[in-house]
KELOKE-646899 format. One record per residue (C-alpha): residue number from 1; residue in one letter; x, y, z. Coordinates in steps of 0.1 Angstrom, whole numbers, plus 5000, padded with zeros to 4 digits. Example, Ala and Ser with C-alpha at 12.3 -4.5 7.8 and 13.67 -1.06 7.14 Angstrom:
+-----+------+------+------+------+
| seq | type |   xx |   yy |   zz |
+-----+------+------+------+------+
|   1 |    A | 5123 | 4955 | 5078 |
|   2 |    S | 5137 | 4989 | 5071 |
+-----+------+------+------+------+
***
This chain:
+-----+------+------+------+------+
| seq | type |   xx |   yy |   zz |
+-----+------+------+------+------+
|   1 |    M | 9204 | 4454 | 8644 |
|   2 |    R | 9216 | 4419 | 8651 |
|   3 |    I | 9247 | 4413 | 8672 |
|   4 |    G | 9266 | 4380 | 8669 |
|   5 |    V | 9293 | 4368 | 8692 |
|   6 |    D | 9316 | 4339 | 8685 |
|   7 |    L | 9330 | 4325 | 8718 |
|   8 |    G | 9363 | 4307 | 8710 |
|   9 |    G | 9390 | 4293 | 8732 |
|  10 |    T | 9415 | 4320 | 8723 |
|  11 |    K | 9394 | 4349 | 8711 |
|  12 |    I | 9359 | 4363 | 8713 |
|  13 |    E | 9346 | 4381 | 8682 |
|  14 |    A | 9315 | 4402 | 8678 |
|  15 |    I | 9298 | 4415 | 8647 |
|  16 |    A | 9268 | 4438 | 8642 |
|  17 |    L | 9246 | 4432 | 8611 |
|  18 |    D | 9218 | 4453 | 8597 |
|  19 |    G | 9187 | 4436 | 8583 |
|  20 |    A | 9202 | 4430 | 8549 |
|  21 |    G | 9234 | 4414 | 8564 |
|  22 |    A | 9257 | 4443 | 8559 |
|  23 |    T | 9284 | 4447 | 8586 |
|  24 |    L | 9280 | 4477 | 8608 |
|  25 |    A | 9308 | 4469 | 8632 |
|  26 |    R | 9332 | 4440 | 8640 |
|  27 |    R | 9356 | 4436 | 8669 |
|  28 |    R | 9377 | 4408 | 8684 |
|  29 |    I | 9394 | 4405 | 8718 |
|  30 |    P | 9414 | 4378 | 8735 |
|  31 |    A | 9393 | 4352 | 8754 |
|  32 |    P | 9400 | 4348 | 8791 |
|  33 |    R | 9410 | 4313 | 8799 |
|  34 |    D | 9400 | 4291 | 8828 |
|  35 |    D | 9378 | 4319 | 8842 |
|  36 |    Y | 9341 | 4317 | 8837 |
|  37 |    G | 9333 | 4351 | 8854 |
|  38 |    A | 9359 | 4369 | 8833 |
|  39 |    T | 9344 | 4353 | 8802 |
|  40 |    L | 9310 | 4367 | 8810 |
|  41 |    G | 9325 | 4401 | 8816 |
|  42 |    A | 9345 | 4400 | 8783 |
|  43 |    I | 9314 | 4392 | 8763 |
|  44 |    A | 9294 | 4420 | 8780 |
|  45 |    S | 9322 | 4445 | 8774 |
|  46 |    L | 9325 | 4436 | 8737 |
|  47 |    I | 9287 | 4440 | 8732 |
|  48 |    A | 9288 | 4474 | 8749 |
|  49 |    T | 9317 | 4484 | 8726 |
|  50 |    I | 9297 | 4474 | 8695 |
|  51 |    E | 9266 | 4492 | 8706 |
|  52 |    S | 9285 | 4523 | 8716 |
|  53 |    E | 9302 | 4524 | 8682 |
|  54 |    T | 9270 | 4519 | 8662 |
|  55 |    G | 9247 | 4539 | 8685 |
|  56 |    Q | 9221 | 4511 | 8684 |
|  57 |    R | 9209 | 4484 | 8706 |
|  58 |    G | 9207 | 4449 | 8691 |
|  59 |    S | 9195 | 4414 | 8695 |
|  60 |    I | 9222 | 4390 | 8707 |
|  61 |    G | 9232 | 4356 | 8694 |
|  62 |    L | 9261 | 4336 | 8708 |
|  63 |    G | 9280 | 4308 | 8691 |
|  64 |    T | 9297 | 4285 | 8715 |
|  65 |    P | 9319 | 4254 | 8716 |
|  66 |    G | 9296 | 4226 | 8728 |
|  67 |    A | 9259 | 4232 | 8732 |
|  68 |    I | 9233 | 4240 | 8758 |
|  69 |    S | 9217 | 4208 | 8772 |
|  70 |    P | 9179 | 4209 | 8768 |
|  71 |    F | 9178 | 4187 | 8800 |
|  72 |    S | 9199 | 4208 | 8824 |
|  73 |    G | 9201 | 4242 | 8807 |
|  74 |    R | 9239 | 4241 | 8811 |
|  75 |    L | 9267 | 4240 | 8785 |
|  76 |    R | 9281 | 4206 | 8777 |
|  77 |    N | 9309 | 4192 | 8754 |
|  78 |    A | 9329 | 4224 | 8752 |
|  79 |    N | 9366 | 4221 | 8746 |
|  80 |    S | 9369 | 4253 | 8767 |
|  81 |    I | 9363 | 4231 | 8797 |
|  82 |    W | 9358 | 4260 | 8822 |
|  83 |    L | 9325 | 4267 | 8804 |
|  84 |    N | 9311 | 4232 | 8809 |
|  85 |    D | 9282 | 4226 | 8833 |
|  86 |    R | 9276 | 4264 | 8835 |
|  87 |    P | 9242 | 4281 | 8828 |
|  88 |    L | 9258 | 4303 | 8802 |
|  89 |    G | 9226 | 4314 | 8785 |
|  90 |    Q | 9209 | 4323 | 8818 |
|  91 |    D | 9239 | 4341 | 8832 |
|  92 |    L | 9243 | 4362 | 8800 |
|  93 |    T | 9206 | 4370 | 8798 |
|  94 |    Q | 9207 | 4383 | 8834 |
|  95 |    R | 9239 | 4402 | 8829 |
|  96 |    L | 9228 | 4419 | 8797 |
|  97 |    G | 9192 | 4425 | 8807 |
|  98 |    R | 9178 | 4409 | 8775 |
|  99 |    P | 9174 | 4375 | 8760 |
| 100 |    V | 9204 | 4358 | 8744 |
| 101 |    R | 9201 | 4329 | 8719 |
| 102 |    L | 9229 | 4303 | 8719 |
| 103 |    A | 9239 | 4277 | 8694 |
| 104 |    N | 9269 | 4255 | 8687 |
| 105 |    D | 9295 | 4272 | 8665 |
| 106 |    A | 9291 | 4246 | 8637 |
| 107 |    D | 9254 | 4254 | 8637 |
| 108 |    C | 9262 | 4291 | 8634 |
| 109 |    F | 9284 | 4284 | 8605 |
| 110 |    A | 9257 | 4264 | 8587 |
| 111 |    L | 9231 | 4291 | 8594 |
| 112 |    S | 9254 | 4318 | 8580 |
| 113 |    E | 9261 | 4300 | 8548 |
| 114 |    A | 9224 | 4291 | 8544 |
| 115 |    T | 9212 | 4326 | 8550 |
| 116 |    D | 9234 | 4347 | 8527 |
| 117 |    G | 9263 | 4325 | 8518 |
| 118 |    A | 9270 | 4294 | 8496 |
| 119 |    G | 9237 | 4278 | 8504 |
| 120 |    R | 9215 | 4308 | 8500 |
| 121 |    G | 9182 | 4299 | 8484 |
| 122 |    A | 9186 | 4262 | 8490 |
| 123 |    G | 9158 | 4243 | 8509 |
| 124 |    S | 9183 | 4222 | 8529 |
| 125 |    V | 9219 | 4229 | 8538 |
| 126 |    F | 9244 | 4207 | 8557 |
| 127 |    G | 9273 | 4229 | 8570 |
| 128 |    V | 9304 | 4209 | 8577 |
| 129 |    I | 9333 | 4219 | 8600 |
| 130 |    I | 9366 | 4201 | 8593 |
| 131 |    G | 9393 | 4219 | 8613 |
| 132 |    T | 9407 | 4213 | 8647 |
| 133 |    G | 9376 | 4192 | 8652 |
| 134 |    T | 9348 | 4178 | 8630 |
| 135 |    G | 9312 | 4190 | 8634 |
| 136 |    G | 9282 | 4201 | 8614 |
| 137 |    G | 9248 | 4219 | 8613 |
| 138 |    I | 9216 | 4215 | 8595 |
| 139 |    V | 9194 | 4243 | 8581 |
| 140 |    I | 9160 | 4235 | 8566 |
| 141 |    A | 9140 | 4262 | 8548 |
| 142 |    G | 9162 | 4289 | 8563 |
| 143 |    R | 9158 | 4277 | 8599 |
| 144 |    L | 9184 | 4260 | 8620 |
| 145 |    L | 9175 | 4225 | 8631 |
| 146 |    A | 9184 | 4217 | 8667 |
| 147 |    G | 9165 | 4186 | 8675 |
| 148 |    P | 9150 | 4175 | 8709 |
| 149 |    N | 9184 | 4164 | 8721 |
| 150 |    A | 9202 | 4195 | 8707 |
| 151 |    I | 9226 | 4173 | 8687 |
| 152 |    A | 9213 | 4177 | 8651 |
| 153 |    G | 9243 | 4178 | 8627 |
| 154 |    E | 9268 | 4162 | 8651 |
| 155 |    W | 9281 | 4138 | 8625 |
| 156 |    G | 9317 | 4139 | 8638 |
| 157 |    H | 9309 | 4115 | 8666 |
| 158 |    N | 9294 | 4088 | 8643 |
| 159 |    P | 9318 | 4060 | 8633 |
| 160 |    L | 9336 | 4060 | 8600 |
| 161 |    P | 9314 | 4040 | 8577 |
| 162 |    W | 9327 | 4011 | 8556 |
| 163 |    P | 9361 | 4009 | 8573 |
| 164 |    T | 9389 | 3991 | 8556 |
| 165 |    P | 9409 | 3964 | 8574 |
| 166 |    E | 9437 | 3990 | 8580 |
| 167 |    E | 9412 | 4013 | 8597 |
| 168 |    G | 9398 | 3986 | 8619 |
| 169 |    N | 9379 | 3999 | 8650 |
| 170 |    G | 9397 | 4033 | 8647 |
| 171 |    P | 9416 | 4056 | 8670 |
| 172 |    P | 9403 | 4065 | 8705 |
| 173 |    C | 9382 | 4097 | 8706 |
| 174 |    Y | 9379 | 4121 | 8735 |
| 175 |    C | 9342 | 4113 | 8737 |
| 176 |    G | 9351 | 4078 | 8750 |
| 177 |    K | 9344 | 4059 | 8718 |
| 178 |    H | 9367 | 4046 | 8690 |
| 179 |    G | 9367 | 4054 | 8653 |
| 180 |    C | 9346 | 4085 | 8653 |
| 181 |    L | 9348 | 4105 | 8621 |
| 182 |    E | 9366 | 4133 | 8639 |
| 183 |    T | 9395 | 4109 | 8647 |
| 184 |    Y | 9401 | 4106 | 8609 |
| 185 |    L | 9390 | 4139 | 8594 |
| 186 |    S | 9402 | 4168 | 8616 |
| 187 |    G | 9433 | 4187 | 8607 |
| 188 |    P | 9454 | 4173 | 8635 |
| 189 |    R | 9444 | 4137 | 8625 |
| 190 |    L | 9451 | 4143 | 8588 |
| 191 |    A | 9486 | 4154 | 8599 |
| 192 |    A | 9490 | 4124 | 8622 |
| 193 |    D | 9479 | 4100 | 8594 |
| 194 |    H | 9506 | 4115 | 8571 |
| 195 |    Q | 9532 | 4112 | 8598 |
| 196 |    R | 9522 | 4076 | 8606 |
| 197 |    H | 9527 | 4066 | 8569 |
| 198 |    T | 9558 | 4087 | 8561 |
| 199 |    G | 9574 | 4098 | 8593 |
| 200 |    A | 9572 | 4135 | 8582 |
| 201 |    D | 9556 | 4159 | 8606 |
| 202 |    L | 9537 | 4184 | 8583 |
| 203 |    T | 9507 | 4206 | 8586 |
| 204 |    P | 9477 | 4199 | 8563 |
| 205 |    L | 9486 | 4229 | 8541 |
| 206 |    A | 9522 | 4217 | 8538 |
| 207 |    I | 9509 | 4183 | 8528 |
| 208 |    Q | 9487 | 4199 | 8502 |
| 209 |    A | 9517 | 4219 | 8489 |
| 210 |    A | 9538 | 4188 | 8487 |
| 211 |    A | 9510 | 4170 | 8469 |
| 212 |    A | 9507 | 4199 | 8444 |
| 213 |    R | 9545 | 4194 | 8437 |
| 214 |    G | 9539 | 4158 | 8428 |
| 215 |    D | 9549 | 4141 | 8461 |
| 216 |    P | 9532 | 4107 | 8458 |
| 217 |    A | 9532 | 4101 | 8496 |
| 218 |    A | 9514 | 4135 | 8502 |
| 219 |    Q | 9490 | 4127 | 8474 |
| 220 |    A | 9482 | 4093 | 8490 |
| 221 |    T | 9475 | 4110 | 8523 |
| 222 |    L | 9451 | 4135 | 8508 |
| 223 |    H | 9433 | 4107 | 8489 |
| 224 |    R | 9429 | 4086 | 8521 |
| 225 |    H | 9414 | 4117 | 8538 |
| 226 |    A | 9391 | 4126 | 8509 |
| 227 |    D | 9379 | 4090 | 8507 |
| 228 |    R | 9371 | 4090 | 8544 |
| 229 |    L | 9354 | 4123 | 8542 |
| 230 |    A | 9334 | 4110 | 8512 |
| 231 |    R | 9322 | 4080 | 8531 |
| 232 |    G | 9311 | 4102 | 8561 |
| 233 |    L | 9292 | 4126 | 8538 |
| 234 |    A | 9276 | 4097 | 8519 |
| 235 |    T | 9258 | 4086 | 8551 |
| 236 |    V | 9245 | 4121 | 8557 |
| 237 |    I | 9233 | 4123 | 8521 |
| 238 |    N | 9216 | 4089 | 8524 |
| 239 |    V | 9197 | 4101 | 8555 |
| 240 |    L | 9192 | 4139 | 8549 |
| 241 |    D | 9197 | 4143 | 8511 |
| 242 |    P | 9206 | 4180 | 8514 |
| 243 |    E | 9206 | 4203 | 8484 |
| 244 |    V | 9239 | 4219 | 8494 |
| 245 |    I | 9269 | 4208 | 8515 |
| 246 |    V | 9291 | 4237 | 8525 |
| 247 |    L | 9326 | 4229 | 8538 |
| 248 |    G | 9341 | 4250 | 8566 |
| 249 |    G | 9371 | 4250 | 8589 |
| 250 |    G | 9407 | 4251 | 8579 |
| 251 |    L | 9405 | 4220 | 8557 |
| 252 |    S | 9378 | 4236 | 8535 |
| 253 |    N | 9407 | 4255 | 8519 |
| 254 |    L | 9420 | 4222 | 8503 |
| 255 |    P | 9410 | 4227 | 8467 |
| 256 |    H | 9411 | 4191 | 8457 |
| 257 |    L | 9382 | 4182 | 8479 |
| 258 |    Y | 9357 | 4200 | 8457 |
| 259 |    A | 9369 | 4182 | 8426 |
| 260 |    Q | 9372 | 4147 | 8441 |
| 261 |    L | 9344 | 4144 | 8466 |
| 262 |    P | 9315 | 4139 | 8441 |
| 263 |    G | 9332 | 4110 | 8425 |
| 264 |    L | 9342 | 4094 | 8458 |
| 265 |    I | 9307 | 4099 | 8473 |
| 266 |    R | 9287 | 4085 | 8444 |
| 267 |    P | 9294 | 4048 | 8449 |
| 268 |    H | 9282 | 4049 | 8485 |
| 269 |    L | 9247 | 4064 | 8477 |
| 270 |    F | 9215 | 4045 | 8475 |
| 271 |    C | 9205 | 4062 | 8442 |
| 272 |    D | 9215 | 4063 | 8406 |
| 273 |    G | 9229 | 4098 | 8404 |
| 274 |    F | 9244 | 4127 | 8424 |
| 275 |    A | 9229 | 4162 | 8424 |
| 276 |    T | 9241 | 4176 | 8458 |
| 277 |    R | 9263 | 4206 | 8454 |
| 278 |    I | 9295 | 4207 | 8475 |
| 279 |    L | 9307 | 4242 | 8479 |
| 280 |    P | 9333 | 4263 | 8498 |
| 281 |    P | 9320 | 4290 | 8522 |
| 282 |    V | 9313 | 4325 | 8510 |
| 283 |    H | 9320 | 4342 | 8543 |
| 284 |    G | 9350 | 4321 | 8553 |
| 285 |    D | 9361 | 4325 | 8590 |
| 286 |    A | 9334 | 4351 | 8595 |
| 287 |    S | 9306 | 4326 | 8590 |
| 288 |    G | 9305 | 4316 | 8627 |
| 289 |    V | 9300 | 4350 | 8641 |
| 290 |    R | 9276 | 4360 | 8613 |
| 291 |    G | 9255 | 4329 | 8620 |
| 292 |    A | 9253 | 4338 | 8657 |
| 293 |    A | 9238 | 4371 | 8646 |
| 294 |    W | 9213 | 4354 | 8624 |
| 295 |    L | 9200 | 4332 | 8653 |
| 296 |    W | 9173 | 4358 | 8657 |
| 297 |    G | 9148 | 4351 | 8630 |
| 298 |    S | 9159 | 4315 | 8625 |
| 299 |    E | 9141 | 4295 | 8651 |
| 300 |    S | 9142 | 4257 | 8648 |
| 301 |    P | 9113 | 4242 | 8627 |
+-----+------+------+------+------+
***
């Protein structure tokens, strides 16, 4: 049995999978905020509940915001800031009395979809998160690629390529730079872009609904976003050339992306065709927690 835990800012979710990927148990609890010790206790309690319910002991994988630094062994870049600079993996291993494997939540999403989701059977999969933030993960031959700096797939903190005069150097990013892809592509930034051009404060799904009704301003907002996403993905394809790109996060529910992205990406590629498949996720919002479970048996190549 494999147990996966998805550690979020507002909730902690756990799932137990059998060897074929069938769900044996799944539970979710509120996440303690601003309390590292309580977070450790909540994770341990949730795992105990899952194992009691199934009557089995499992391996444990944990998907986290941020990632474990290979240099310090501590968590870094988590938006749940009370987790930063903490030896989360070591503390959980000690508390649970068994090894725990940790990976960034976007990596877990990519691994889930590559293992038994939209990218199943593909030799290379790039999993994209476009939600409250923008991130990604890379899976090669069924194995998660971490890299020596533990940043493989972090495309959201590269600059928007081929910027227009209007885009300039781009908005400031929390990472300290300007013009990162995340500052254009995340859900909040899509909404902010629409408000800047129209004065209307709408959610991304409301913008999509307005566009479907024929609102030209909403359609223009979605086109700007899709074009920026296409430019960002084109640079990934030019470097990695994945067989499959799977979109995740809240904005993966925007149906126009799957129809428009191939045509928008193609002019930016250093080749004479376009064969990469761009697909929605099979497991939806369960991909993160499922990918955490699959961390056992998916060591980095």
